[in-house]
N, C-alpha and C positions, 0 to 999 in steps of 0.2 A: 160266514164268518166278516169278521169288522177289518173292516183297511183302518191306519194309522199314519200318521206320517205322510198326508198326501202332500202332492208337489207345492199346493196351494201355502202352503205353512211357510217356506219359502220366500223372506226379502231380500235379503243380499244377493246380487252373482256370487258364485265360490267357484274358486277354481279347483283344479283336481280330476282326479278315475274314482268313478266307482267300479269296485269288481264282484259281479257273485261269482260261489266257486261254481262247478259241477255238480256237487256234491250236495250244497243249497237247495241249486238247483230240482234235484235227483229227489231230495227230501220231499221236497212241497210237492213235486208232482205226487209222490208216494203218497201223500199226508190225502191228498186229494182225492186219487183213485180209493182208497179205503171208506172216504165220507159215501160212496152210493149204495145206495143197497143193494144187494147182492155178491157184493163180494165179499169175500171170504178173508182172501189179504191177499199179498204181494207174491209172485213165487220167486225166489232169490236165483238168480243164475251167475255159473265162475267170474268173478273178477268182475258183474256187474251190477251186483243187488238184483232186484224187485226193476228199475227206472234206469234206462240207459241215456244217454243226454248228452246232445250233440249242439254244438256252436258254432255258425258258420254267419259272418256280414250282418250279424245281431239278429238273427232269429234263432229259434230253437227246436228242434225235433230230436219226440219224445220218444223213443221205445216200452210200453208196459207191457210185465207178464204179469198174470193175475190168473187167481184162483177163482173159480164163482160155487155160488151156491144153490145145493142142489135144487132141485125145479126153478129156477129162472132162464126167462126168454133171455137166450147167452147175445144175438145179437143187438139186442134192446140196450143190454145193462152193460157191455161194450161200449155199443155209441153214448151214454149218458157220461159213462169213463171221462171219452173223448171230449168232451163236449166242457166236463170238470175242471178236470184238467190241464183243459187248455186254458181258461176263463180265471184258476186261481190264480196257475205257472204265469202269464200277460198279466194277472194286476201286481202280482207282489213283485215281481222281478222286471218289470216296463220294459219287455220290449215283446215279439211276435213271436207268435208260436206258432211256426210254420203246419208241422204234425202232430201228432201223436196218434204211435202203430201199437195197439194192447193187442195180445198177446195172449190168449186164454189156455193155458195149461194145464189147469188140474182144474175137477170139479168135486165140490167137497160137503157133505152131509151137516147139515148143520145138527147140532147134539140139541135132542129132544122128538127129534123129526121120527117119524116112524121105524126109517131103510133104517134108522142107525142104531132102533133095536133088537132087530132082526136079526 
């Protein structure tokens, strides 16, 4: 991912406020989760999609529900999801990510895998 528009591009102070909606934060976190090898998909939850967002005191907490690919080491994949989601979301939103809770809700067999043909 290449970030554009860093704060170093600003030459004069500007009054006003910037608000980033929870939906935007959730979308960023979801894309970051799906970038990780071994993630098959986000798992939609009623009313929350695959990512739940809570913002308090300028800190973000994210609950991410995923499906992993069969044959992956689930704990390892989940740790990489936590790290990637925290890094990308924090950089893009410009806020501290306090926690990324990963819930593995499903395991899926990749197409072409021997178990899928059985």
